[in-house]
N, C-alpha and C positions, 0 to 999 in steps of 0.2 A: 478576814482580808481587808484592806484600804482601799477606799472608793476612790477612784480618778475623777476628774473633771469632766473628760469625757463621760463616763458612764453616770454623773449627775445629772448632767446634761438628757441624755437620751432619757431617763426616769422623766425628767421635766417635759421631755418632748411628748412621751406617753400623755403625762397627765393634762397637757393642752388636746391634744386628740381627744382625751377622755371626756372631757367639759363640753369640747364641743361637740360630741356624739352624744349627748345629755346623760352621760354615764355618772357626772358629779357633777352636784352643783357648785356654785360660786364659793360658797364657804368653805366645803371640802377641799377644794381646788386649792385656793390661798392655802389651807394649813397643811396642805400635803405638799405643797410647790414651797411654802419656807422650808418645811421638814429635810425636803430633798436637798435643798443649797447647803444646809446648816449639816448633811449627814456625813462622816469621816469614814464609816464600813460599809460592806454589802450587806451585813445584817442589819443595817439601818435602814438602808434605799429597801430590802426587798419587799418588805410588808407595806409598801407606798404602793406595789402594784400587783400585787398578788391575788387581787380579787378581780382586776382588770383583763381584758385581753387585748393582747399585740395588734396597733391596726399593722394589715397587709400582713406581710413578712419580713420586711426589713429591718426592724425593730425587735428586741426582745428585752424581757427584765433581768437585771443583772442578777448574780448569787450560786452560788453551786447548789443550793438543793432544785434552781429550775432548771430544768432539762433545757441543753442547747438546741436551738433548729437546726436541721441535718445541713450541714455544707454551704457554700456557695454565700453570697452575700447577705444571709440570711444568719451566717456565722456567729455567734457569742464568743469571740476567740478568750476572753477573760476566763469564762468559766470552763475551757476547755484545755487548760495549762496547769499539769499538776497532778499529784495521785501517780498511785504506781505501775510502773508497766504491765499490759498482759499480753505483751510479745515484745521479745530481743532479739530475734530474727527468723529465718524463711528458709529453709533447704529442698531445694528438689535435685535428684538424682534418675533419672528416666522416667519423669513423674512430674506433679507441680504441686504449688502451694498458692494460697491466697489469703492476703488479710484486708478485709472490706468491712463496712457497715461500721458501727459503734465499738473501736477498740483503741489502745491506750498504748501510743509507740515511744519505745525505750530512747531514751536521750542520745542512747549509740543503737543503731538495728542494723544487723549484716545480712544481707541475702545472699544465696550461693544457688547457680542454677547449671546443672550439666547433663547436656542430652534432653534437658526438661524446660520447663517454663515457669516462671512465678507472675504474681500480681501483688500490687500493693496498691491502695486506695486510701487516700487520705482524707476523702471529703466528707466526710462524717467522722474524722477519728478525733480523738483527745490524745495529748501530746505531755510525757511527763516532765519536762522541761520547756522553757521558752528557747533554749538550742538542741537543736536535734540532726543528729547526724545518722543519715540511712546509708550504706555502705554496698554496693551489688558488685557481683563479682559473676560472670558467666563465662562457660569453654561450651563452645559449641549450643548454647540455649539462649533464651531471653527473660529478662524481667521487664515489665512494664510498670511505670510510676504513675499515678494518677492524681491530681493535685488540683481545690477550687482554685479560681483566678486570683483570688484576694490573697492566697496563703505565699511566704517570702519565699523564696524556692532559690536554690542557686543552686547549678547542676556544674560539676568538676568532674570528669570523666575521662577516659580513655579508652579510646576503641582500636583494637588488634586486629585487622581482617574482618573488622567487623562496624560497629554504630553504638556511640553511647552520647546522647542529645535529647534535645525536646524537639518534640513535633508539634502536633497539633496546638493553638490556643485562643482559646476565649477573651472577649475584651474582660478589661475587669481593673480596679488601681487596687494596690497591693495595699493592705491594710496594716494600719501602723499598730494594732492589737496584737496581730497575727504571730507565731512563732516562727524564728529563722530554721529551716531546714537545707541543709547540706547534703548535694547528694552525689557520693564520690565513687571512685572503685574502677573496674575497668571488665571490656567486655573481646574475648578471643574466640574468632570465629561466629561472633553472637550478635545481641545487641541489647543493650539496654534504655528504653525511651520513657521521656519524659513529656505527659501531656496535659495541658490544663484548661479543665473544661466543668459543667456544672452537672449535678444530677438531672437528671430527669422531672424528679419534683421540684428541685429549685429553676429550673425550664419553663415548668408548668406555673410555678407562681408568679413568677416575672412576665410572664406572656398575659396571665389572667389581671395583673396588676396594668399592665399596658391597656387593654382594651378597658377595664374600667374605666381609666383615665380618658380614653377616646371617647368613650361614651360621656361621659362628666361634660366635657368639652363640648360634643355635639347636644346635649341638654342646656348649656348655657347659652349657645350659640355665638354667632360672631359679635366680636368686639365692636362695640359703635360708639366706644369712648364717654361712655357714660350720658350721652346726652336724650336717650330716651327717642331720637330721630325714627331709627331702623324700627321700633314698636309703633309709631305714630303711623308709619307708610303702611305698616300691616293692618 
C-alpha cells in the first residue's frame, strides 16, 4: 500500500523519540530519517521502526504486519481498513448476540433484535472498507453500539415508540484516517443506542501518560525564565 505524508511523519516522530532515548545514534537516525521521507510504500516504512518500541501509546508503526493497538486514540486506522469481513450481521430472538474485540465489520452489516438484545463494539474492530453501513432493526428489543471517540460515526435512524440515537460521549477529535460508519434503521417499541467511549485499557494508558507528564513537570520544577535565580536562592 502507498504511504501517506502523515504516516511518514509518524515514523519520523518515532525515530526522533528513539534517538532522544538513546536507542539510535545520530548516524543511524540520519539514515533512517532520510529513508522515511523518501519512502513510497508501507513496506519501505515498516523496517525502519520494527526494532523500536512505540513511545507511550499514541503512536504506532504503520504496516499491515504490525498489530494495531486496540481502540481509541491509539488506533492505527490505515492498518485496520481492508480485508475480508468476519461478520455481516447479527440476529437475536428471545436471546442476544454480540460482536466485540478483534473482528472485521462488513461494508454492509445488518443487525436485528426482537424480544432480545445485541451488542456491537467497534473499539477494537477492523473494517472491510473505508465506508461502512450498520443497519439496526429492533422490535421490542435493543441494540447497543459502542465506538471510540475518534471514529467518524453518523447516526440516522427512526424510533417509533422507542429511541434511536446517541448516548454518552467522551471527548476526542474525529481522526481523518478513520473509516466512515453510518448507523441507520429503526426501533419499534425498543431502542438503538450509540455511545462513544474508550476501552478500559485505553483510559488506563491515558491516565498513566498524564501521571508521567505530571511527574516530569514536578521534577523539572517551576520555570524561572532560564535565569537560574531560583536555584541560586536555594
